[in-house]
N, C-alpha and C positions, 0 to 999 in steps of 0.2 A: 504494500500500500504506500503510495507516494503522495506527498503534499507539495503544492506549488504556491509560491507567493512572490510578489514583486516588491523590491525595496522602495520603488517609487510610491507604493501605497502607504508605506510608513511615513514618508515625508508629506504626502498629500493629505492624509486623513487622521492619523493618530495624534491625539493631543499630547502635550508635554507630560501630563500625568500618566497617560496610557503608556507612552514610551518609557517613562521612568519606572513604572511598575513592571513592565515586561522585561526591561533591562535588569532590574534587581532579581527577578525570577531566574533569568538566564545566567547571571553571574553566580548565583548560589549553586546552580547545577554544576557549573565549571569548577568552582572551588571545592565542592563536595568530592569530585572525581580527582582533584589535583593532588590529594594526599599531602598537603603542605602542613606547616606548623599551625598552631592555634590562632595566630593573629588574624588572618583573613576570616576564619570561621567566627571569631569573636566580633570582628567588625560588622559582618553581615547579621549576626545574631542581634547586636545592638540596634542596627538599622531597622530590622523587622519589628523589634519591640517598640521603638520610638516613632517610626515613620510609616510602616506598612499600612496600618489602618487609616491614617490620614490621607495617604496617596490614593487608596482605593475609594475613600469617601469622595475625594475630588473627582476621580474617574466617574463615579456614579452620578455626581452633579452634572458633569459634562454630558453624560449619556442622556439625562433627563432634559437638558437644554437642547440637545440635538433633536430629541424626539418631538419636542414642542415646536421647534423652529422649522423642521423639514416637512415636505409633502411626502406622499407614499413612495414615489419613484426615487426621491433623494434618500429616504430611509432605506430603501432596498439597496441602493448603491453604497450607502454608508455601512450596512451590514456586510456586504461583500468586501469592502475595503478594510474594515476592521479585522475580519478573519484573515484575510490575506496579509495584513500588516503584522498580526500576531505571529503567523507562520514565518513570514520573512525575517522578523526580528529574532525569533528563537532559532530558526534553521532546523532542517530535518534531523541533523545529527544530535542536537540538544534535546529535541522532542523524544527521540528514541532513547537517549541517555536517561532522561527523566523516567520513562516507562520501565527502565531496568533497575531503578533504585529499589532496594528492599524496603518495603513499607513497614512502619512501626505497628506494633500491636494496637488494636482499636482501644482497649482499656487504658494503655499507656498514653495514647494520644489524648484521650479524654482527661487523664490526670494532668497532662501538660497544660491543656487548655484551661482547666479550672485553677491550677496553681498559678499560672501566669496572670489570670484575671485577679486573683487574690493579691499577688505581689504588686500588681499595678494599682490596687486600691490602698496599699499601705504606704506611709511616708518613709523616707530614708532613715529618719531618726529612730522610728519604731524597729525597722529591720536591723539597724546597727546595734541597738541597745538590748534587743531580746535574743535569747539563746535559740539554737536550732530546735531544741525540744519544745520551747514555748511557741515558736512559729509553727512547728508541725502540729501541735495541739490546736492552735488557732485555726489552721486549715481544716483539720478534722471536725472541729466544732461548727464550722461555717460551710461545710460541703457534705456530699454523700461519700466522699473518699474516706476509707478506713485503713487501707493498706498503702501507706505512702512509700514512694521510692525516696529514701532518705538522701541518696546522692544527688537526686534532682533538686530537692529542697536546699541542700547544702550549697550546690552550685548557684542556684538562683539568689540565695542570701548573699553570696559573695558578689554576684553580678550587680544586684540592685544596690548593695551597700557601697559599691565602687571602692573596695579596699585593696584592689590590685593584687589579690592573692591567687588568682586563677592561673593554673599552670598546665603542663602537658598531661597530668593525671586526669584532668577534666575533659580531655578531648572527646572521649566517647559520648559524654553527655552533650557537649557542643554539637557533635554530629547528629545526635538524636533530635536536638532542637531545630537544626537546619532542615532535617527531613520533615519535621512537624510543620515548619513554616512553608516549605515547598508544597506540601500536600494541601495546606490551607489556602495558599495563593492560587494553585492550579484549580482548586475547587471553586474559588470565587470567580476566576477568569471564565471557567466553563459555565457554571450554573447561575451565578449572580450577575454575569455581564453578557457573555455571548448568548446564553439561553434567553436572557431578558430581551436582547435585541431581536432574537428570532420570534419571541412571543409578540413583541411590539409590531413586528411585521406580519402578524396574524398567521404564523405558521406553527405547526406542532413542535414543541420543544424536544430536545434530545434527552432521553431518559438514561439514567446511569447504567441500567442493565444492558442497554444496547451498545453503549460505548464505554467500556471499562478502562481503556487507556486514553492518554492525552492524544496520541496519534489518531486513534479511531474517532474520537470526539471531533477533532478538527477536520478530519476527512468528511464526516457527516455534515458538519456545520458548513463547510465549503460547498458541498453539494446542495444543501438546502438554500444557501445564499444565491447560488447560481440559478436554481429553479425559480426562486422568488423574483429575482431580477428579471428573468425572461418573461415570467407571467405578467409582471407589472408593465414592462415595456410593450409587450404585445397588446395588453389591454388599453394602455394609455397612448401608444404610438407617438411618443414624443422623445426628444433628445437624441434620436438616432436618425440617420438618413434612410431613405426608402429601401435601398438595397439591403441594408443590415436588418431592418424590420422584416422584410420578406424572408430573409434567411432564417431568422429566429422563428417566424410563424411556420415555416416549412418544417423545421426541426421539431417544434412543438406538435405539429400535426402528425408527423411520423411516429413520435413517441406515444401519442394518444392512440393511434391505430394499433401499434404493437401491443400496448397495454391491454386494449380491449380484446385483441385476438388471443393473447396468451391466457386471459382469464375466462374466455368463453368455452364452456364444456360442449362435448359432442351432443348431449341432449338438448342444450340450448340452441345449437345450430339447426338441429333437426326440427325444432319446434318454432322456428322464427315465423313461419307462415301462419301459425295459430295465435301469435302474440296479441293480435287485435281483439281476439275473442276472450273476454274476461268474465268469469262466472259472476252472476249477479250477487250471489251470497257473499263472495269476497269483497265486492264493492260496498255492500251494506255493513259488513264487519269493519272494514277500514273506516268508513264514515262514522260508525259508532265509537271506534277507538279514538278518533280525532276529537269527536264531541266530548268524550269522557276526559280526555287530556285538557281540553279547553276549560271544562268545569273545575278540574283540579287546579289548573293554573289560576283561575279566578279566585278560588279559595285561598291559594298560597299567596296571591298578590291582588287584593281588591282594587288597587289603584290602576286604572287603565293606562295612565301615563307611564308607569314603570313596568307594566306586564311584559312587554316585548323584551325588555332587558333581562328580566327574570328568566324568560324562556331561553334566551341566549346563554345565560349563566348555566342553566341546567344542561343545555346541550354541550357546552364546553367541558363541564365536569364529567359528563357521560363519555365524551370523546377521550378524555385524558385517563379516566379510571375504569372505563369499560364496565359500567354497571349493568346496562340493559342487556348486554350479550352474555352475562353470567360469569365474567372473568374476575369480578371483584368479590373479595371475601365478605362474609356476613358482618364481621367486626368492622371492616373498612367501610361498608355501606352505612352502618350506624354512625361511625365516626364522621364520615362525609356529611351526613345529615346534621350532625351537631355543629360542624364547622359552618355550614350554610346558615344554621339558626343563630349561632353566636356572632358570626363575623359579617354577615350581610344584612344591611338595614332595609333592604327592599322587600323582604318577606313580611307577611302578615304578623304583626306583633301581638295580635289578639289570640293567636295559637300559642298559648303559654306552655302547654304540656308538651314535653319533648316527644313522648310516645305518639301523640296525635300528629305532630309535625312530621315525624319519621314515617308514619303511616301514609300521609299524603304524598311525600316524596317518593316512597317505594311504589305506591299506586301509579304515580306519574310515569315512573320508569318501567312499570309492568313487572316488578320483581317482588318476591316474598318479603314481608316485613320481618327482619331479624329480631330475635327476642332480647338482644343486648340493650342494656339501659345506659343512661348518661354516665354513670359512674364507671361502667366497664370501659368506656372510651377514655376516661381521664385517669385511670389507675396507673401508677408507676410500679415497676418491678425492680426494686433495689436502685441501682444506678441508672437503669434503662429508663428513657423517657416514656411518657404515655403514648398511646397510639394517636391521640389527638395532636400532641406536640410533634410526633414524627411526620404525620401526614401534612400538617400545616407548615412546619418549619422546613422540611425537606423539599417542599414545593412552593417556597416563598414567592418566587418571581411569578409563578402561575396565579396564585391567589391575589397577589398585589394587582395584577392586571385584571383578572376575572371579576373581582369583587369591587373594583374601583367604580364609583358612581359616575354616571353619564359617559361611561366608556363606549366607544364606537368600535365594534369588532371589524 
C-alpha cells in the first residue's frame, strides 16, 4: 500500500500550527529510532507536556475557521490538501516506522494519562516538598489507579520539580512517555482532525477497526478525499475547465456502472422485466410503515420546525451504528438511546421516562426494545469507563456534528 503527497500542498494549505504539530510528531518518531542519549528524548518529552495540547487547540480553531469560511467545493479541496500535506510532511518511511513501534500496554497508557493530568494540576512547590510516597498516595486517592508504577511517578516528580537529577537510568521511562505521546498525537490527527474534516464534508468517517495502522488510515482518508472532491466538482461544475469536468464525469460514470454490475445477482438480472410489477400488498405494507414512522417521529419531536433535523439525526446514527440491520448490540442500542435523550435538545422533553423514550426509538428503527435500563449504560467496571462514556467519547467528532443545532447535512 503506497501513499502519495505533494510538498506543494504543505506550503499551500497547512497552517503554521498544523505544520508545527506534524513536524513534532515526525521528529519524535526519528528520535525514538535514533537510539541516542536522553537529551533529545527529554527535550521532546518537555515539549509535549508544555506545548502539544496548545498547538492542537490552535489547529482545531483553524479547522473551525476554515469550515465556516469555505463553501462545499473549497472544503472538499481543503480536505484533500490537508491529507496530502500530512502524508508529504511525514513521508512514507516515517509512517511505516510509526506503525512498527511496539505499543504500550493499554492499562499502562491509561496510568500515564491520569498521572500526567494529576502532575499538571499540582504546583512545583507541592511536588518538590512532598515525598514520593505522599505523591503516590495522593494519586491513588484522586484516581481509580491502585497499582502505581513507582518508577513512572519517581521520574515525573523529578521532571516536574526540575531538579536536574534525570539520568540514563530513566531512559526506558522516557521512551515509554515518547511512545505515549506519539500514540496520543496520531490518534488526535486521525480521529479528532482528519475524521472531523471528513464528517464536515458529509462523508462517513473512518472507523478504527477498518484502519488499524496510520498507513491504512491515511490511505482510506486519501481515497475518501478524492471521491468527495470528484463528487462535488461534478455536481457543482465549477473551478475546472470543461475538458477536466468531462473526464471526471466519465470516470464517475464508469465506476457507477461497474459498481452496479458487480452487485447485481443473477436472479436480479433474470427478473428485470418483472420489476415494474409490484405486489399491491407490499405497497400497502410500505405505506403503513412510513405512516407509523411519521407518527413516531411526531411523538419524538412535536415541533414541526425541528422534525426534519431529528429525522436526519436518527438516520445518521443508524448509518454509523447499524441499528436497523441488526448489527448493533442490545446494550449499545440502549446506550445510543440514552445519548440521544441526554445530549440532544431537539427531542420531546415531555418523554421523561427513559424506558418510554427507548421504546419509541426502537419502534422507529423497527428493532426489539432491549431490557437494559439507564443504569446499565452508565455503570463502570473498575477502571473501565461506562458504555455511555465509551460510545460518546470515542465518537466525539461524530456526535459534535450530528447533535449540533441547525446543522445542515
